[in-house]
Backbone bond lengths (Angstrom), bond angles and torsions (degrees), N, CA, C in turn:
res aa  C-N    CA-C-N  psi(-1)  N-CA   C-N-CA  omega(-1)  CA-C   N-CA-C  phi
1 M - - - 1.429 - - 1.526 106.09 -
2 N 1.379 113.25 122.80 1.409 117.86 174.00 1.519 115.33 -117.67
3 S 1.331 119.29 153.39 1.402 118.67 179.68 1.577 108.58 -126.07
4 I 1.298 113.03 145.02 1.509 118.33 -175.24 1.560 103.02 -128.16
5 I 1.268 117.33 136.49 1.456 122.65 174.83 1.501 110.59 -103.98
6 D 1.286 118.87 118.72 1.435 128.22 -178.40 1.506 106.69 -73.74
7 E 1.442 115.31 112.59 1.494 116.17 -174.80 1.592 104.94 -110.56
8 S 1.274 118.74 40.36 1.448 124.52 175.86 1.483 107.53 -80.66
9 D 1.364 117.06 -178.99 1.425 116.54 178.50 1.494 113.93 -83.03
10 D 1.292 120.74 -3.02 1.407 124.31 172.19 1.475 113.93 -73.84
11 E 1.369 118.97 172.20 1.347 125.34 -176.04 1.764 103.67 -58.71
12 P 1.357 107.31 130.01 1.587 109.27 -178.73 1.487 110.00 -65.28
13 L 1.309 119.30 136.48 1.471 119.21 176.31 1.548 104.97 -137.43
14 L 1.255 114.87 144.12 1.466 123.16 -179.91 1.520 103.35 -93.77
15 Y 1.383 118.60 125.61 1.307 128.28 -179.59 1.588 109.31 -110.99
16 I 1.327 111.72 130.13 1.494 114.71 -171.66 1.584 103.17 -129.57
17 G 1.328 120.29 124.75 1.362 121.81 -179.83 1.478 109.86 170.21
18 S 1.361 113.06 178.21 1.508 119.24 177.03 1.469 113.35 -78.38
19 M 1.331 117.78 127.58 1.430 124.62 177.05 1.460 112.65 -64.46
20 R 1.357 114.20 -33.59 1.464 113.39 -171.24 1.514 110.88 -80.78
21 N 1.403 117.79 -30.68 1.392 120.13 176.67 1.586 113.84 -85.74
22 D 1.312 113.05 -9.03 1.479 120.16 -175.96 1.422 113.12 56.22
23 H 1.473 116.84 40.38 1.498 117.38 175.48 1.606 106.57 -97.63
24 K 1.241 112.72 127.90 1.526 119.59 -178.69 1.521 109.51 -118.80
25 F 1.313 115.34 128.65 1.447 121.89 175.19 1.499 109.18 -120.40
26 C 1.324 118.53 127.67 1.416 124.68 -177.87 1.536 106.83 -83.23
27 S 1.328 121.64 126.20 1.382 122.91 -177.01 1.486 112.06 -72.03
28 Q 1.381 112.52 -33.15 1.497 118.53 178.21 1.530 112.95 -57.33
29 Y 1.403 110.98 -52.47 1.492 114.49 -176.30 1.484 110.14 -71.68
30 Y 1.373 116.50 -32.32 1.504 119.03 178.25 1.468 111.93 -57.02
31 I 1.393 115.06 -47.57 1.421 120.58 178.46 1.506 115.11 -61.67
32 E 1.334 115.42 -38.36 1.370 124.60 176.01 1.690 112.52 -57.14
33 I 1.313 107.97 -49.96 1.476 120.12 178.90 1.532 109.93 -55.45
34 I 1.347 107.94 -58.26 1.578 115.32 -178.31 1.466 112.03 -53.26
35 S 1.468 117.01 -42.03 1.456 123.00 -178.43 1.527 109.04 -60.32
36 C 1.310 117.54 -42.96 1.505 121.77 -177.41 1.497 104.87 -71.84
37 V 1.223 128.28 -40.26 1.450 126.92 178.41 1.533 107.66 -61.10
38 I 1.255 117.35 -44.67 1.545 120.49 -172.75 1.574 104.34 -68.03
39 I 1.325 119.12 -44.72 1.496 118.72 -178.61 1.667 105.28 -63.89
40 C 1.298 117.77 -43.99 1.425 111.57 -177.09 1.500 112.29 -65.01
41 M 1.275 118.05 -37.45 1.455 122.56 175.30 1.475 110.40 -58.68
42 F 1.380 117.57 -43.61 1.516 121.12 -176.34 1.607 107.44 -65.87
43 I 1.272 117.86 -40.44 1.467 123.03 -179.08 1.589 107.97 -63.38
44 T 1.312 114.99 -49.65 1.430 121.52 -177.91 1.549 108.34 -60.36
45 M 1.456 119.15 -42.32 1.366 121.62 -179.41 1.580 111.09 -59.03
46 I 1.337 114.77 -39.65 1.443 124.19 -171.20 1.610 105.55 -66.08
47 I 1.495 113.02 -48.81 1.382 114.48 175.83 1.450 123.37 -64.21
48 T 1.359 114.36 -47.33 1.500 119.41 176.45 1.446 110.94 -68.63
49 G 1.314 118.70 -37.55 1.530 121.63 -176.84 1.494 107.87 -70.67
50 G 1.371 120.02 -33.61 1.426 114.54 175.50 1.499 113.11 -66.93
51 I 1.303 120.26 -34.48 1.459 122.39 177.73 1.604 108.37 -68.38
52 F 1.295 115.16 -50.74 1.451 124.29 -169.58 1.633 106.48 -60.27
53 F 1.362 115.64 -38.96 1.461 117.72 -171.78 1.425 109.51 -108.33
54 E 1.331 119.58 26.47 1.445 123.68 172.51 1.549 112.09 -55.48
55 K 1.298 117.07 -45.80 1.437 123.25 -179.84 1.533 109.74 -66.47
56 Q 1.325 118.40 -42.58 1.502 119.88 178.18 1.483 114.79 -66.70
57 L 1.296 113.09 -33.39 1.587 116.59 -179.50 1.468 109.36 -66.92
58 L 1.351 120.07 -31.90 1.433 121.79 -179.29 1.525 113.14 -87.19
59 L 1.272 116.00 -32.18 1.530 119.98 -173.74 1.502 110.06 -89.66
60 S 1.344 119.31 -36.05 1.420 117.95 -175.53 1.462 115.30 -72.91
61 P 1.265 123.30 128.18 1.480 123.55 177.78 1.495 113.80 -59.33
62 T 1.346 119.64 -27.47 1.454 121.25 178.47 1.588 116.59 -80.88
63 F 1.297 112.83 0.22 1.441 119.76 177.67 1.496 107.78 -136.25
64 N 1.396 111.42 94.72 1.553 113.77 -176.80 1.442 109.70 -110.52
65 K 1.330 119.00 30.62 1.556 121.60 -170.40 1.565 102.97 -73.41
66 G 1.256 125.85 -19.88 1.480 127.45 -177.92 1.514 109.24 -67.37
67 C 1.298 120.93 -18.49 1.522 116.97 -175.64 1.566 106.46 -140.72
68 D 1.214 123.14 40.10 1.360 127.69 173.82 1.574 111.11 -83.91
69 K 1.414 111.29 71.11 1.395 115.31 -173.92 1.478 109.55 -150.23
70 Q 1.482 118.56 -166.39 1.422 119.50 -179.74 1.526 109.10 -122.90
71 S 1.335 114.64 159.55 1.374 122.36 176.59 1.479 110.37 -79.57
72 E 1.365 116.02 174.92 1.526 113.79 -175.01 1.549 105.25 -75.34
73 T 1.290 124.60 -11.93 1.442 122.58 -179.68 1.548 108.22 -97.82
74 G 1.348 116.76 10.24 1.504 119.88 175.69 1.496 117.69 91.57
75 N 1.290 119.62 -3.44 1.469 122.21 179.83 1.522 114.13 -70.57
76 S 1.279 125.36 121.34 1.356 127.93 178.05 1.547 112.98 -72.33
77 C 1.314 117.44 142.21 1.589 123.11 -179.87 1.515 106.55 -118.83
78 S 1.218 119.31 27.72 1.500 118.93 172.77 1.436 114.54 -85.83
79 I 1.381 115.51 125.83 1.484 115.68 -169.03 1.579 110.10 -106.50
80 Y 1.276 114.02 166.89 1.388 119.70 173.40 1.640 106.29 -100.96
81 N 1.270 112.17 105.59 1.420 121.19 -164.24 1.564 115.52 -65.04
82 L 1.264 114.12 -17.40 1.565 117.83 -172.86 1.535 106.51 -85.72
83 E 1.375 118.02 -14.82 1.506 114.61 179.46 1.590 105.89 -124.51
84 T 1.363 110.70 82.98 1.446 114.22 -176.68 1.557 106.69 -133.13
85 I 1.308 115.00 138.57 1.511 115.87 -178.51 1.614 106.22 -125.42
86 V 1.305 111.04 127.73 1.492 113.87 -178.53 1.431 105.57 -91.39
87 L 1.468 110.07 130.25 1.418 121.18 -176.76 1.595 109.03 -87.69
88 C 1.254 120.03 -42.22 1.435 123.46 175.46 1.452 110.12 -158.98
89 N 1.348 117.41 152.04 1.425 127.64 178.88 1.524 109.36 -130.83
90 L 1.340 120.92 94.93 1.495 122.43 -174.32 1.539 107.72 -88.49
91 E 1.250 114.81 123.40 1.439 123.92 177.49 1.502 112.47 -87.57
92 K 1.374 115.26 -35.36 1.401 121.96 -175.10 1.600 106.46 -116.86
93 P 1.349 116.24 150.76 1.456 115.40 -173.40 1.569 111.52 -75.68
94 V 1.292 120.57 163.86 1.403 122.13 167.57 1.463 109.86 -104.30
95 Y 1.250 123.24 106.67 1.417 129.73 -159.77 1.578 111.42 -105.61
96 N 1.397 116.84 150.31 1.364 121.32 170.31 1.553 119.87 80.59
97 K 1.411 113.82 -30.69 1.406 117.80 175.20 1.541 110.60 -152.61
98 Y 1.278 115.38 168.70 1.475 120.06 178.42 1.443 108.46 -72.33
99 H 1.365 114.00 144.15 1.497 118.43 171.47 1.477 104.37 -121.83
100 N 1.384 114.00 138.44 1.462 119.54 -179.22 1.444 115.20 -99.55
101 F 1.325 119.03 136.95 1.401 124.29 -176.79 1.539 107.29 -123.73
102 S 1.467 114.49 141.34 1.409 119.41 178.89 1.477 107.08 -149.19
103 F 1.425 108.97 139.57 1.520 121.78 -175.97 1.506 111.95 -138.64
104 L 1.288 113.83 155.26 1.481 121.58 174.09 1.583 107.01 -104.33
105 Y 1.328 119.31 126.34 1.433 119.50 -176.04 1.428 108.93 -132.66
106 T 1.481 116.72 137.19 1.389 118.96 170.33 1.453 109.33 -104.83
107 A 1.330 113.37 127.11 1.476 122.69 -178.03 1.439 115.08 -62.32
108 L 1.394 119.35 140.89 1.418 123.75 -175.92 1.580 108.17 -98.53
109 S 1.286 121.89 -17.48 1.352 125.79 -173.96 1.477 113.81 -156.63
110 K 1.316 119.85 -178.87 1.492 124.86 -179.42 1.514 111.45 -79.77
111 R 1.261 116.57 -6.04 1.416 123.73 -179.42 1.561 114.42 -144.64
112 S 1.401 111.54 113.12 1.472 117.16 -172.12 1.516 112.81 -120.38
113 I 1.251 117.95 154.92 1.510 123.21 -176.52 1.560 109.76 -130.38
114 I 1.374 113.13 124.03 1.421 117.26 172.14 1.545 109.12 -92.15
115 T 1.289 122.06 136.37 1.490 126.25 -179.89 1.506 117.01 -127.37
116 F 1.301 118.49 133.68 1.457 123.22 174.37 1.468 106.82 -115.13
117 A 1.385 117.37 115.28 1.435 124.93 -175.95 1.454 105.87 -111.78
118 F 1.326 122.34 117.93 1.418 130.30 176.98 1.539 114.66 -108.58
119 A 1.368 118.75 122.16 1.412 122.43 -175.42 1.554 103.02 -79.06
120 R 1.288 110.69 168.81 1.548 118.41 172.80 1.534 110.60 -58.52
121 G 1.175 116.86 124.13 1.463 120.28 179.75 1.518 111.29 -174.27
122 W 1.342 113.08 -125.17 1.510 116.21 176.59 1.454 107.51 -112.57
123 R 1.314 115.42 -178.61 1.494 121.44 -163.72 1.602 108.09 -86.71
124 W 1.368 116.11 150.76 1.388 119.16 178.61 1.530 110.35 -124.51
125 Y 1.278 116.12 161.82 1.510 127.01 167.35 1.485 108.99 -117.87
126 L 1.343 114.58 135.02 1.510 121.07 -175.43 1.585 103.64 -129.60
127 D 1.360 116.54 134.79 1.391 120.58 179.45 1.501 113.70 -150.84
128 D 1.299 115.69 158.86 1.531 119.41 177.23 1.474 117.63 52.80
129 I 1.230 115.14 51.70 1.536 124.83 170.01 1.438 113.80 -64.50
130 S 1.321 124.55 123.55 1.533 123.06 -177.83 1.448 112.56 -134.74
131 I 1.231 126.83 134.63 1.462 131.31 164.09 1.621 100.38 -125.30
132 Y 1.327 108.30 105.25 1.469 112.90 -176.63 1.466 111.49 -110.19
133 D 1.336 113.88 135.59 1.420 123.19 -179.43 1.489 107.71 -84.43
134 V 1.433 120.75 109.56 1.403 125.76 -176.03 1.497 112.09 -62.59
135 L 1.315 118.67 -41.14 1.453 124.55 -177.52 1.532 113.84 -72.08
136 D 1.264 111.19 -52.20 1.550 111.41 -179.29 1.452 110.70 -88.84
137 K 1.234 121.43 -3.11 1.461 121.31 -178.81 1.583 115.65 55.06
138 T 1.276 113.49 49.00 1.455 116.96 -178.97 1.443 109.66 -132.42
139 E 1.308 119.95 149.63 1.479 129.32 177.85 1.516 109.18 -89.67
140 L 1.368 117.79 129.22 1.376 123.32 -174.28 1.489 115.48 -94.48
141 I 1.415 116.11 -31.77 1.489 126.30 179.96 1.542 109.22 -69.84
142 I 1.324 114.48 123.76 1.478 119.15 169.57 1.421 112.26 -83.69
143 N 1.316 119.72 136.62 1.453 129.30 179.45 1.593 107.02 52.78
144 S 1.337 110.02 56.03 1.541 120.00 -175.27 1.526 110.65 -66.50
145 G 1.280 118.13 -32.31 1.447 122.44 177.11 1.465 120.02 -102.91
146 F 1.398 111.42 11.94 1.510 119.88 176.46 1.497 112.24 60.61
147 E 1.374 117.28 27.82 1.477 117.76 -175.05 1.518 113.05 -80.10
148 S 1.316 115.06 -8.24 1.535 114.91 176.14 1.441 108.48 -77.07
149 G 1.352 121.95 -11.18 1.462 124.78 -173.24 1.419 120.36 72.28
150 K 1.362 112.32 10.92 1.546 120.13 176.12 1.521 112.30 -128.48
151 L 1.343 117.19 179.28 1.443 122.36 173.31 1.501 109.67 -125.68
152 D 1.264 120.25 36.46 1.526 126.25 -173.02 1.506 108.68 -65.08
153 E 1.328 115.60 -37.40 1.492 116.09 -177.91 1.523 117.87 -80.12
154 Y 1.348 115.45 -4.33 1.567 123.74 -173.60 1.559 105.04 -109.98
155 C 1.344 106.10 143.41 1.509 115.33 168.29 1.578 102.83 -90.43
156 V 1.308 117.00 127.59 1.437 121.73 -177.09 1.501 110.64 -130.74
157 C 1.372 112.88 130.10 1.495 121.90 -175.01 1.443 103.11 -118.25
158 D 1.280 124.26 105.84 1.523 128.56 -178.31 1.425 118.76 -144.06
159 S 1.314 121.95 -166.39 1.442 123.27 176.47 1.513 110.58 -92.53
160 T 1.202 115.22 132.47 1.461 119.35 174.84 1.463 115.97 -65.58
161 R 1.311 113.59 -15.51 1.547 116.29 176.55 1.511 111.53 -80.71
162 D 1.391 113.99 -38.23 1.508 117.91 175.77 1.444 109.46 -130.54
163 P 1.303 119.32 84.64 1.458 127.72 -172.52 1.527 108.12 -71.66
164 T 1.404 114.19 144.77 1.473 122.51 170.57 1.515 107.83 -65.26
165 E 1.394 117.83 140.73 1.373 125.11 -172.28 1.397 113.70 -153.85
166 V 1.411 118.37 162.26 1.385 125.08 177.86 1.501 108.16 -93.65
167 R 1.378 115.53 132.67 1.506 117.58 177.92 1.494 111.27 -135.47
168 R 1.428 112.53 162.45 1.418 117.63 -174.97 1.600 109.49 -87.32
169 S 1.298 113.73 -15.37 1.575 117.99 -174.31 1.577 106.01 -80.56
170 I 1.354 111.52 150.17 1.399 121.77 170.49 1.510 113.74 52.64
171 V 1.339 118.14 70.15 1.345 122.07 -175.25 1.435 113.37 -108.22
172 K 1.342 129.11 155.24 1.385 130.54 179.01 1.600 108.61 -86.25
173 S 1.338 114.33 -44.77 1.470 126.96 173.74 1.423 110.25 -151.17
174 G 1.308 113.18 165.03 1.534 117.33 178.35 1.543 111.48 72.48
175 S 1.250 115.48 -147.97 1.515 123.63 -174.21 1.527 111.95 -120.66
176 Y 1.315 117.78 -11.70 1.509 118.67 179.02 1.481 114.48 -132.64
177 A 1.304 117.66 157.41 1.493 122.68 171.13 1.546 105.79 -147.59
178 C 1.364 113.78 158.33 1.455 115.63 179.91 1.535 113.86 -86.05
179 Y 1.235 116.79 129.81 1.473 121.19 -175.42 1.582 103.05 -104.87
180 I 1.382 112.55 126.05 1.458 121.77 178.14 1.396 111.65 -110.39
181 D 1.275 121.95 116.05 1.406 127.20 176.97 1.548 115.04 -96.94
182 N 1.332 122.51 87.10 1.464 123.54 -169.62 1.489 105.20 -107.03
183 F 1.364 123.34 32.98 1.418 125.34 -178.42 1.559 109.42 -70.62
184 F 1.399 117.09 -52.22 1.403 121.90 -178.76 1.600 118.08 -89.23
185 K 1.340 114.91 -20.97 1.441 118.92 -177.78 1.540 108.73 -156.94
186 P 1.400 111.33 149.25 1.408 119.79 176.68 1.627 108.58 -54.32
187 V 1.234 120.27 153.97 1.417 124.95 177.05 1.535 113.14 -135.39
188 K 1.377 113.23 132.40 1.528 115.07 176.52 1.447 110.53 -125.83
189 L 1.351 117.57 135.88 1.331 126.79 -179.11 1.549 110.92 -121.09
190 S 1.310 122.74 131.98 1.422 122.69 -177.89 1.486 111.46 -142.12
191 Q 1.365 112.33 160.19 1.553 116.52 168.54 1.434 106.51 -150.78
192 A 1.365 120.16 138.55 1.368 130.77 174.06 1.479 114.37 -95.85
193 V 1.395 114.48 136.81 1.419 118.80 179.91 1.551 109.43 -135.83
194 N 1.338 115.47 156.63 1.431 120.75 173.34 1.553 113.69 -78.68
195 T 1.275 119.08 123.91 1.344 127.70 -178.89 1.676 113.96 -123.46
196 I 1.230 116.23 169.26 1.447 121.28 174.27 1.524 110.03 -116.07
197 S 1.281 116.69 118.62 1.550 121.29 -178.65 1.394 114.17 -51.48
198 G 1.326 120.77 123.72 1.430 124.70 177.10 1.506 113.23 95.08
199 R 1.377 118.34 -8.67 1.449 119.40 177.33 1.489 112.33 -88.65
200 N 1.402 112.63 148.57 1.451 119.66 -178.49 1.568 110.13 -84.36
201 Y 1.334 119.13 142.67 1.374 126.29 172.42 1.437 112.58 -135.65
202 T 1.293 115.99 143.67 1.522 117.97 173.17 1.489 112.55 -96.05
203 I 1.303 120.36 127.71 1.379 124.83 -179.42 1.518 112.27 -112.76
204 S 1.282 116.54 133.33 1.412 118.58 -175.91 1.569 105.81 -146.25
205 F 1.424 112.13 156.49 1.519 120.61 172.95 1.443 106.89 -168.34
206 S 1.353 115.60 172.52 1.463 122.30 -176.36 1.582 104.04 -135.22
207 L 1.303 108.31 133.32 1.524 120.39 178.30 1.538 115.70 -126.09
208 Q 1.198 115.37 147.19 1.479 122.00 176.14 1.564 112.65 -147.10
209 S 1.238 124.07 128.45 1.477 124.62 178.56 1.586 104.88 -88.59
210 E 1.318 111.34 151.73 1.389 119.52 -176.49 1.681 112.83 -72.74
211 L 1.356 109.09 -42.26 1.457 116.50 176.04 1.521 109.72 -128.82
212 Y 1.295 113.82 -163.07 1.576 113.86 179.30 1.552 106.67 -133.72
213 P 1.327 114.18 75.82 1.493 114.96 166.73 1.456 116.73 -77.67
214 N 1.275 120.61 171.77 1.547 118.66 -175.64 1.501 108.39 -73.82
215 N 1.314 119.26 -35.13 1.473 121.00 -169.30 1.561 106.69 -123.03
216 N 1.416 114.24 103.31 1.392 118.98 175.86 1.471 112.04 -145.66
217 Q 1.242 117.09 75.98 1.524 128.03 -165.61 1.573 111.50 -84.87
218 V 1.326 116.14 136.21 1.417 121.22 170.23 1.493 113.16 -136.75
219 T 1.305 120.09 137.54 1.448 121.50 -177.62 1.621 106.34 -122.30
220 V 1.300 111.84 132.48 1.549 114.65 177.59 1.485 107.70 -120.79
221 Y 1.319 117.14 130.45 1.479 122.56 -176.76 1.481 110.68 -149.83
222 M 1.453 110.95 153.15 1.378 125.10 179.19 1.411 112.31 -101.97
223 S 1.343 126.58 139.39 1.474 126.20 -176.45 1.524 108.08 -139.94
224 K 1.379 108.26 151.00 1.501 116.28 164.87 1.598 108.06 -74.50
225 A 1.388 111.41 138.68 1.424 117.05 -176.58 1.528 111.15 -81.26
226 F 1.281 119.07 149.06 1.471 122.87 173.57 1.503 108.66 -73.14
227 N 1.388 115.43 136.57 1.372 116.16 164.44 1.580 111.93 -95.25
228 F 1.269 123.45 170.95 1.380 125.32 -174.78 1.522 112.49 -54.58
229 N 1.325 117.63 -52.09 1.416 127.51 -176.15 1.530 114.24 -55.49
230 E 1.369 112.00 -46.15 1.555 119.36 178.44 1.446 108.92 -66.84
231 H 1.322 123.75 -44.84 1.348 128.01 -178.52 1.550 112.14 -60.39
232 F 1.360 116.80 -49.23 1.368 125.75 178.97 1.562 114.47 -57.11
233 L 1.361 112.76 -46.69 1.429 118.38 -178.87 1.474 113.14 -70.83
234 L 1.344 118.22 -36.18 1.490 119.83 171.47 1.388 117.20 -61.34
235 L 1.367 113.58 -42.01 1.522 122.47 177.20 1.470 109.75 -57.43
236 L 1.460 117.04 -51.54 1.469 120.09 -179.70 1.525 108.18 -57.12
237 L 1.363 119.48 -47.91 1.457 123.44 -176.30 1.492 107.95 -55.93
238 K 1.307 121.16 -49.13 1.467 126.73 -178.02 1.608 112.09 -58.16
239 R 1.301 112.03 -38.26 1.463 114.94 -178.91 1.524 109.82 -80.52
240 F 1.309 121.85 -28.77 1.338 126.78 174.87 1.698 111.37 -63.88
241 I 1.311 107.04 -42.45 1.524 113.70 179.88 1.470 110.28 -65.03
242 I 1.336 115.34 -48.70 1.474 122.77 179.70 1.600 110.90 -56.47
243 I 1.295 117.35 -54.63 1.475 120.72 175.79 1.475 116.87 -56.96
244 F 1.440 111.84 -33.64 1.553 117.04 -179.62 1.585 107.23 -71.01
245 L 1.252 116.68 -42.00 1.522 124.02 -179.03 1.524 110.15 -65.27
246 I 1.341 117.95 -41.77 1.400 119.59 178.94 1.603 112.24 -65.53
247 F 1.266 116.99 -47.29 1.440 117.15 178.29 1.515 114.31 -68.50
248 Y 1.391 115.70 -33.90 1.431 120.86 176.12 1.572 112.91 -59.92
249 I 1.383 109.95 -48.60 1.513 115.04 174.01 1.511 119.12 -60.53
250 I 1.400 112.21 -37.25 1.467 118.24 -178.67 1.505 111.44 -76.22
């Protein structure tokens, strides 16, 4: 392999190739082509990856981007991903009747979030959500049995085609239950509550699936809530990394 430097008055270019076959490759244009290819691959990966990992983004406690929003009453449901505890991960549905779940949870901060993440599958009914302060003997969840007939206290990420709603049919107790339609799109439902770090709380809820398909997954987890400073700094860090990678590739 021989290299020749063009010392003419034109823009200097480094030609790399075989002298015998007279094949010349311009490194400047070569780098530009490779950069464009890498950028196109990066964009394609983002688009296809977002579709492929839609389920994981909603179900995984370390990816809560699917419900980084507020409830109708103004409560934020943005979580601190690094401090999340999975309460249960149901791979098979609980069919024909309500099943009750109960857990003991030690709060990690003064603001905690309970999240119900439903994968694409069949429909669910959710009722009697409770986060109970054992020491003060107080209930932290607002509208825990959905008896207001609304979901204003909850952050809901669902399909606009088949929205999550409160119904009178198939209830565990009272007159209403939450109906989750996750047939076309994964659904996430969350509520943030005030807690005391280090204090124990009992968490309970009741679930029932409408039918019995083979794949109907739901994950329930508790998370430390983001405060404004943490969220702002992480957002700046993400943007800095993206800008750095773009300039590095180009």
